[in-house]
C-alpha positions in Angstrom: 103.3 113.8 -99.0 101.5 114.7 -95.9 99.4 118.3 -95.6 101.8 119.5 -93.1 104.8 118.5 -95.4 103.2 120.4 -98.6 102.2 123.3 -96.7 105.9 123.6 -95.4 107.1 123.1 -98.8 105.0 125.8 -100.1 105.2 128.4 -97.5 106.4 131.0 -99.7 103.3 131.2 -101.3 101.4 132.4 -98.0 103.2 135.7 -98.4 101.0 137.7 -96.1 100.0 135.1 -93.5 102.1 135.4 -90.3 104.8 132.9 -90.3 103.8 130.9 -87.3 99.9 130.8 -88.6 100.9 128.9 -91.7 100.9 125.6 -90.5 97.5 126.2 -89.1 95.8 127.5 -92.3 92.4 126.1 -93.4 91.8 124.0 -96.5 89.8 127.0 -98.1 93.1 129.3 -97.6 95.3 126.2 -98.8 93.4 125.8 -101.9 92.7 129.6 -102.7 96.8 130.0 -102.6 97.7 126.9 -104.6 95.3 127.2 -107.3 96.3 131.0 -107.5 100.0 130.9 -107.1 100.9 127.5 -107.1 102.1 125.3 -110.0 100.2 122.9 -111.8 101.9 120.0 -110.0 101.3 122.0 -106.7 97.7 121.7 -107.7 97.8 117.8 -108.6 99.4 117.5 -105.2 97.0 119.1 -103.3 94.3 117.3 -104.7 95.9 113.8 -103.9 96.3 115.4 -100.3 92.9 117.0 -99.6 90.8 114.5 -102.2 88.2 115.7 -104.8 85.5 115.6 -102.4 87.1 118.6 -100.3 87.9 120.3 -103.4 84.4 120.4 -104.2 83.2 121.4 -100.7 85.6 124.3 -101.0 84.7 125.1 -104.6 81.0 125.1 -103.7 81.6 127.4 -100.7 83.5 129.8 -102.8 80.9 130.0 -105.7 78.2 130.8 -103.0 80.1 134.2 -102.2 79.4 137.3 -104.1 83.2 138.2 -103.9 86.0 135.8 -104.2 90.0 136.2 -104.1 90.2 133.5 -107.1 91.7 134.6 -110.5 88.6 133.7 -112.7 90.9 131.2 -114.9 91.6 129.4 -111.5 88.1 129.1 -110.4 87.1 127.9 -113.8 89.6 125.2 -113.5 88.6 124.2 -110.2 84.8 124.2 -111.3 86.0 121.7 -114.3 88.0 119.3 -112.1 85.3 119.2 -109.5 82.4 118.6 -112.0 84.6 115.6 -113.9 86.0 114.1 -110.8 83.9 115.0 -107.7 80.3 114.6 -109.2 
């Protein structure tokens, strides 16, 4: 599945983004919404599409901020995944 197909399949998760802007969302937004609102299968598919190194980059950018939009459990999961597979 391509990134564009994945975004289209999960467009319902991007509830507050204008419909015409959804195809152009950044990886940061994509990761945030999939981890917070998607299923475990969505998370696994996302990682296949963007790769562990890109997930690690997004995670490091998020953890450098004081305020984040991630559920604490999802941020912890992302940290565990990147520590194990992208280190």
